[in-house]
LUMRO-607044 format. One record per residue (C-alpha): residue number from 0; residue in one letter; chain; x, y, z. Coordinates in Angstrom, 3 decimals. Layout:
<fivexs>
{NUM, 'A', 'A', {X, Y, Z}},
...
</fivexs>
This chain:
<fivexs>
{0, 'M', 'A', {0.007, -0.099, -0.141}},
{1, 'N', 'A', {1.457, 3.436, -0.882}},
{2, 'D', 'A', {1.407, 6.618, 1.465}},
{3, 'F', 'A', {-1.437, 8.289, -0.366}},
{4, 'V', 'A', {-3.861, 5.467, 0.338}},
{5, 'D', 'A', {-2.681, 5.323, 4.180}},
{6, 'E', 'A', {-3.215, 9.202, 4.335}},
{7, 'A', 'A', {-6.880, 8.735, 2.703}},
{8, 'R', 'A', {-8.050, 6.444, 5.566}},
{9, 'S', 'A', {-10.158, 7.768, 8.212}},
{10, 'R', 'A', {-9.308, 8.066, 11.762}},
{11, 'V', 'A', {-11.725, 5.218, 12.575}},
{12, 'A', 'A', {-10.005, 3.027, 10.164}},
{13, 'H', 'A', {-6.573, 3.999, 11.750}},
{14, 'L', 'A', {-7.823, 3.124, 15.137}},
{15, 'L', 'A', {-9.394, -0.038, 14.083}},
{16, 'R', 'A', {-6.356, -1.120, 12.299}},
{17, 'M', 'A', {-4.087, -0.453, 15.419}},
{18, 'A', 'A', {-6.377, -2.311, 17.500}},
{19, 'N', 'A', {-6.248, -5.342, 15.277}},
{20, 'T', 'A', {-9.085, -7.011, 16.943}},
{21, 'T', 'A', {-12.432, -8.670, 15.828}},
{22, 'D', 'A', {-14.357, -8.177, 19.003}},
{23, 'D', 'A', {-17.455, -6.498, 17.948}},
{24, 'R', 'A', {-17.981, -4.719, 21.358}},
{25, 'L', 'A', {-14.635, -3.390, 21.389}},
{26, 'R', 'A', {-14.833, -2.171, 17.820}},
{27, 'A', 'A', {-18.056, -0.557, 18.587}},
{28, 'Q', 'A', {-16.299, 1.468, 21.636}},
{29, 'I', 'A', {-13.361, 2.660, 19.302}},
{30, 'I', 'A', {-15.809, 3.969, 16.756}},
{31, 'E', 'A', {-17.848, 5.647, 19.338}},
{32, 'Y', 'A', {-14.561, 7.250, 20.880}},
{33, 'A', 'A', {-13.340, 8.398, 17.566}},
{34, 'D', 'A', {-16.906, 10.030, 16.592}},
{35, 'T', 'A', {-17.038, 11.812, 20.127}},
{36, 'T', 'A', {-13.440, 13.139, 20.461}},
{37, 'P', 'A', {-11.901, 15.931, 18.486}},
{38, 'E', 'A', {-9.349, 15.169, 15.890}},
{39, 'P', 'A', {-5.424, 15.446, 17.119}},
{40, 'P', 'A', {-3.671, 18.217, 15.571}},
{41, 'V', 'A', {-1.307, 18.191, 12.692}},
{42, 'I', 'A', {2.368, 18.054, 14.066}},
{43, 'S', 'A', {3.895, 21.380, 13.482}},
{44, 'R', 'A', {7.348, 21.644, 12.059}},
{45, 'G', 'A', {8.768, 23.406, 15.195}},
{46, 'A', 'A', {7.012, 21.939, 18.219}},
{47, 'G', 'A', {5.709, 18.576, 17.216}},
{48, 'I', 'A', {2.666, 17.745, 19.280}},
{49, 'V', 'A', {2.272, 19.768, 22.509}},
{50, 'T', 'A', {-0.052, 18.484, 25.303}},
{51, 'T', 'A', {-1.046, 19.439, 28.989}},
{52, 'G', 'A', {-3.665, 18.113, 31.275}},
{53, 'C', 'A', {-7.344, 19.428, 30.829}},
{54, 'S', 'A', {-8.584, 21.819, 33.381}},
{55, 'R', 'A', {-11.788, 19.910, 33.480}},
{56, 'C', 'A', {-11.428, 16.236, 33.149}},
{57, 'L', 'A', {-7.578, 16.002, 33.692}},
{58, 'R', 'A', {-7.002, 14.036, 30.604}},
{59, 'T', 'A', {-4.818, 15.151, 27.710}},
{60, 'A', 'A', {-5.139, 18.297, 25.758}},
{61, 'W', 'A', {-3.862, 19.183, 22.431}},
{62, 'R', 'A', {-2.218, 22.573, 21.628}},
{63, 'Q', 'A', {-3.862, 23.770, 18.536}},
{64, 'H', 'A', {-4.184, 26.889, 16.626}},
{65, 'D', 'A', {-7.124, 28.967, 15.119}},
{66, 'S', 'A', {-7.412, 32.202, 13.447}},
{67, 'E', 'A', {-7.803, 34.006, 17.096}},
{68, 'G', 'A', {-4.644, 32.369, 18.441}},
{69, 'P', 'A', {-3.393, 29.256, 20.365}},
{70, 'L', 'A', {-5.626, 26.994, 22.411}},
{71, 'W', 'A', {-5.850, 23.901, 24.229}},
{72, 'V', 'A', {-8.309, 21.360, 23.127}},
{73, 'C', 'A', {-8.917, 18.099, 25.174}},
{74, 'G', 'A', {-9.034, 14.961, 23.410}},
{75, 'T', 'A', {-11.509, 13.474, 25.866}},
{76, 'C', 'A', {-14.227, 15.867, 27.033}},
{77, 'G', 'A', {-13.643, 18.450, 24.142}},
{78, 'H', 'A', {-13.039, 21.527, 26.546}},
{79, 'V', 'A', {-11.571, 24.410, 24.711}},
{80, 'E', 'A', {-9.479, 26.856, 26.688}},
{81, 'P', 'A', {-7.468, 29.810, 24.952}},
{82, 'I', 'A', {-3.789, 30.086, 25.674}},
{83, 'T', 'A', {-2.586, 33.407, 26.968}},
{84, 'M', 'A', {0.656, 35.030, 28.058}},
{85, 'R', 'A', {1.263, 37.931, 30.179}},
{86, 'C', 'A', {4.148, 40.218, 29.980}},
{87, 'P', 'A', {6.258, 40.071, 33.145}},
{88, 'E', 'A', {7.318, 43.885, 32.976}},
{89, 'C', 'A', {4.275, 45.444, 31.620}},
{90, 'D', 'A', {1.588, 43.001, 32.977}},
{91, 'V', 'A', {-0.368, 43.249, 29.779}},
{92, 'D', 'A', {-1.669, 40.212, 27.585}},
{93, 'M', 'A', {0.926, 39.614, 24.869}},
{94, 'I', 'A', {0.211, 39.258, 21.190}},
{95, 'P', 'A', {0.121, 35.448, 20.141}},
{96, 'P', 'A', {2.132, 34.208, 17.317}},
{97, 'R', 'A', {0.543, 33.996, 14.072}},
{98, 'M', 'A', {-0.982, 30.570, 12.577}},
{99, 'G', 'A', {1.973, 28.673, 11.427}},
{100, 'A', 'A', {4.609, 30.983, 12.962}},
{101, 'P', 'A', {6.869, 29.962, 15.783}},
{102, 'D', 'A', {5.574, 30.223, 19.391}},
{103, 'R', 'A', {7.020, 33.693, 19.693}},
{104, 'W', 'A', {4.639, 35.949, 21.744}},
{105, 'E', 'A', {5.345, 39.760, 21.629}},
{106, 'C', 'A', {4.550, 42.410, 24.292}},
{107, 'P', 'A', {2.352, 45.575, 22.431}},
{108, 'T', 'A', {4.105, 47.917, 24.804}},
{109, 'C', 'A', {7.716, 46.817, 25.190}},
{110, 'D', 'A', {10.033, 44.639, 23.141}},
{111, 'R', 'A', {9.948, 41.846, 25.503}},
{112, 'V', 'A', {9.203, 38.338, 23.699}},
{113, 'G', 'A', {8.146, 34.876, 25.060}},
{114, 'S', 'A', {7.275, 31.538, 24.461}},
{115, 'T', 'A', {4.884, 29.042, 26.005}},
{116, 'L', 'A', {6.996, 26.089, 25.319}},
{117, 'A', 'A', {9.129, 24.982, 28.189}},
{118, 'S', 'A', {12.921, 24.540, 27.343}},
{119, 'S', 'A', {14.811, 21.751, 28.572}},
</fivexs>
């Protein structure tokens, strides 16, 4: 099978193939899970997939980015929470990075920049 065929498969097809089971009850649970949870984000060039704990259900939330800025989306309960950053010098909300841009936040009043990604 070529890569294009694999990319064209649905999320349900990928999960069922990974589970590798013929148990109808388990297959139904996998299909229900895929239908009721958001899609994982596309892996970005700079950051890969970034996760945190959901503030509601404590499960995994993925970092995603829409036209208004970055946000956390829970993969289990679907809770959406915006990501914000305050300038430590001016105490104002920093301007989030544009969609597709590196994680570089800018202060609107001073030249300070920041990142939400922890450095190791």
